C-alpha positions in Angstrom: -11.5 -6.1 73.0 -11.4 -3.9 70.2 -9.8 -4.2 66.9 -6.3 -2.2 67.1 -6.5 1.6 65.0 -4.7 1.6 62.1 -2.1 4.3 61.4 0.0 4.0 57.4 2.3 6.4 56.2 2.4 6.3 52.6 5.1 7.4 51.1 4.6 8.8 47.3 7.5 8.3 44.4 8.9 11.3 45.6 9.6 10.1 49.3 6.5 13.1 50.3 4.7 11.0 53.2 0.7 11.2 53.6 -1.1 9.7 56.7 -4.2 7.5 56.9 -5.9 6.6 59.9 -8.6 4.8 61.1 -11.5 6.9 62.5 -10.9 7.3 66.1 -6.6 7.1 66.1 -4.7 10.0 67.1 -1.6 10.3 65.3 1.4 12.4 66.7 4.8 13.1 65.1 7.8 14.4 66.7 10.6 16.7 65.2 13.4 17.8 66.9 14.3 20.1 64.1 11.6 22.4 65.0 11.9 22.9 68.7 9.3 25.4 68.8 6.2 22.8 67.3 8.1 20.0 68.3 5.1 17.9 68.8 2.7 18.0 66.2 -0.9 16.5 66.5 -1.7 15.2 62.7 -4.9 15.1 60.8 -4.9 11.6 59.0 -6.8 11.1 56.1 -9.2 7.8 56.1 -7.2 5.0 54.4 -8.8 4.3 51.7 -10.4 0.8 50.6 -7.3 -1.5 49.3 -4.5 0.5 50.2 -3.4 -2.5 52.5 -4.1 -5.1 50.2 -0.7 -7.0 49.2 2.1 -8.2 50.8 3.3 -7.1 54.3 7.4 -6.8 55.3 8.0 -7.1 58.6 11.3 -7.1 60.9 13.1 -10.3 59.8 11.5 -10.7 56.5 14.9 -10.2 54.6 13.1 -7.2 52.2 14.7 -4.1 50.4 12.7 -2.3 53.5 14.5 -4.4 56.0 18.3 -3.7 54.5 17.5 -0.1 54.4 16.2 0.1 57.8 19.5 -1.7 58.8 21.7 0.4 57.0 19.7 3.7 58.6 20.4 2.2 62.0 23.7 0.9 62.0 24.1 5.0 60.5 22.5 6.2 63.8 24.4 4.1 66.1 27.7 4.7 64.4 28.6 1.2 63.0 29.1 -0.1 59.7 26.1 -1.4 58.1 27.9 -3.9 55.6 30.0 -6.8 57.0 33.1 -8.6 55.5 33.3 -11.8 54.3 35.6 -14.4 55.0 36.7 -17.9 53.1 34.8 -19.7 56.1 31.5 -17.7 55.2 31.6 -15.7 58.5 31.1 -12.0 58.6 33.5 -9.7 60.6 31.7 -6.6 61.9 
């Protein structure tokens, strides 16, 4: 089995994304804000050596990124992202 093709979305300090990918990977973005050009085939740059050298977060790791993702999902779903702590230590959602 071939190794999976990697796609990296890098955000600079101002939040602007740059897309990097392994050779041969096709990368598409879908933007509902632009109906006439909703699906766009990106032209990613090659992933720079060393870019992925470091810790990698994942769902369930309790990182700041996961907290932000939970907050965004709660907003999209129309529910609060915080819970109320009780004396028993249980949260009410």
